[in-house]
C-alpha positions as CSV (number, residue, x, y, z in Angstrom):
1,M,177.3,26.4,-31.4
2,F,175.5,23.5,-29.7
3,F,175.0,25.7,-26.6
4,K,173.2,28.4,-28.7
5,Q,170.8,25.8,-30.1
6,F,170.2,24.4,-26.8
7,L,169.3,27.8,-25.4
8,K,167.0,28.5,-28.3
9,K,165.2,25.2,-27.7
10,I,164.8,25.9,-23.9
11,V,163.5,29.6,-24.7
12,S,160.9,28.2,-27.2
13,I,159.7,25.5,-24.8
14,L,159.4,28.0,-21.9
15,S,157.6,30.5,-24.2
16,A,155.1,27.7,-25.1
17,L,154.6,26.8,-21.5
18,I,154.0,30.3,-20.5
19,L,151.5,30.8,-23.2
20,V,149.7,27.5,-22.4
21,C,149.4,28.5,-18.6
22,T,148.1,32.0,-19.5
23,L,145.5,30.5,-21.7
24,S,144.5,28.0,-19.1
25,V,144.2,30.6,-16.3
26,A,142.1,32.9,-18.7
27,G,139.8,30.0,-19.4
28,L,139.4,29.2,-15.8
29,E,138.5,32.7,-14.9
30,H,136.0,33.0,-17.7
31,H,134.5,29.6,-16.6
32,N,134.0,30.9,-13.1
33,N,131.9,33.8,-14.2
34,D,128.4,32.5,-14.2
35,S,125.8,34.2,-16.5
36,I,122.1,33.9,-17.3
37,D,123.2,32.4,-20.6
38,D,124.7,29.5,-18.7
39,I,121.4,29.0,-16.8
40,A,119.4,29.3,-20.1
41,S,121.5,26.5,-21.6
42,T,120.8,24.2,-18.7
43,F,116.9,24.7,-19.5
44,K,117.5,24.3,-23.2
45,Y,119.2,21.0,-22.7
46,G,117.2,19.8,-19.8
47,S,120.2,19.3,-17.5
48,S,119.1,19.2,-13.9
49,K,122.6,18.5,-12.7
50,D,124.1,21.5,-14.5
51,L,121.1,23.6,-13.2
52,A,121.6,22.5,-9.7
53,R,125.1,24.1,-9.6
54,F,123.4,27.4,-9.8
55,F,121.0,26.7,-6.8
56,D,121.4,28.3,-3.5
57,Q,121.6,25.9,-0.5
58,G,117.9,26.2,-0.1
59,I,115.5,26.9,-3.0
60,D,111.8,27.6,-3.4
61,I,110.4,25.8,-6.4
62,N,106.9,26.1,-7.6
63,I,105.8,24.0,-10.6
64,S,102.2,24.9,-11.7
65,G,101.0,25.3,-8.1
66,N,103.1,22.4,-6.6
67,Q,105.3,24.4,-4.3
68,G,108.0,23.4,-1.9
69,D,111.2,24.5,-0.2
70,Y,114.1,22.1,-1.1
71,S,117.7,21.6,-0.4
72,K,120.1,21.9,-3.4
73,N,120.0,18.1,-3.9
74,Q,116.2,17.7,-3.5
75,A,115.8,20.6,-6.0
76,E,118.0,18.8,-8.5
77,L,115.7,15.8,-8.3
78,V,112.7,17.9,-8.7
79,M,113.9,19.5,-11.7
80,R,115.1,16.1,-13.1
81,D,111.5,14.9,-12.9
82,F,110.2,18.0,-14.6
83,F,112.7,17.6,-17.4
84,K,111.7,13.9,-17.8
85,K,108.0,14.7,-17.8
86,F,108.4,17.8,-20.1
87,P,111.7,17.3,-22.3
88,P,112.8,20.5,-23.6
89,N,112.4,21.7,-27.2
90,D,113.6,25.3,-26.6
91,F,114.2,27.8,-23.9
92,S,114.9,31.5,-24.1
93,I,115.1,34.5,-21.8
94,V,112.2,36.8,-22.7
95,H,112.7,39.5,-19.9
96,K,115.5,40.7,-17.8
97,G,114.4,42.4,-14.7
98,N,115.6,45.8,-13.3
99,G,116.8,44.5,-10.0
100,S,119.9,45.8,-8.1
101,D,123.4,44.6,-8.9
102,Q,123.0,41.8,-6.4
103,I,119.4,40.5,-7.2
104,I,118.5,39.0,-10.5
105,N,115.1,38.5,-12.0
106,Y,114.5,36.8,-15.3
107,I,111.5,35.4,-17.1
108,G,112.1,32.6,-19.6
109,A,110.0,30.8,-22.1
110,Y,110.3,27.0,-21.9
111,S,108.6,24.8,-24.4
112,S,108.4,20.9,-24.6
113,E,106.6,18.9,-27.1
114,S,103.4,18.9,-25.3
115,S,103.4,22.1,-23.3
116,E,104.7,25.6,-22.8
117,F,105.8,27.3,-19.6
118,R,106.9,30.6,-18.2
119,V,109.9,30.3,-15.9
120,F,110.5,32.9,-13.3
121,I,114.1,32.9,-12.1
122,R,115.0,34.9,-9.0
123,G,118.5,34.8,-7.5
124,K,121.4,36.6,-6.0
125,K,124.5,37.5,-7.8
126,N,128.0,38.1,-6.3
127,E,131.4,38.7,-7.9
128,N,131.7,35.4,-10.0
129,S,128.4,33.4,-9.5
130,I,124.6,33.5,-9.5
131,R,122.7,31.6,-6.8
132,I,119.1,30.9,-7.6
133,Y,116.8,31.0,-4.6
134,S,113.4,30.8,-6.4
135,L,112.0,29.1,-9.5
136,D,108.5,29.5,-10.5
137,I,107.4,27.4,-13.6
138,V,103.9,28.1,-14.8
139,K,102.1,26.3,-17.6
140,V,100.9,28.8,-20.2
C-alpha cells in the first residue's frame, strides 16, 4: 500500500518536471526567434540596450544627415543619445519591404514630444535572428 502511494507521488512529480522542462525549452525557442515586432518595441520604449542586441558587428547610422559607421557598442551610445534627445511617444512599422528571405527593409514612424521621424531599417535575417546593418532616421 505504502509502495503504491510512493510510486504515484514519484510519477506525479516526474510528470510535473517534464511539463516544466518542456515549457521552458519552448519558451527559450520562442525567445530566440527575433522579429520586427521585437525591434519595434525597442524603439517604442527607447531602449538603446535592447535595440543594440539586433545590431550587426558594424552598422551605418544616419540621423538627419549626421552619418557614421559604428561598432555595435558605439551604435548603442549613438542611439542612447538619440532617445535622450527625442524620448519616444510612439513607434510603428508603416511599411514592410519586399526583400528576399535574407534581407529585411522596414520603414517606421517614430514620434517624440517635439518631433516626428521616419526610421529606415535595413538588415539581414538568418534562421533565428535579425541583424541590422543600417539605420536611417530622418526628421519629417
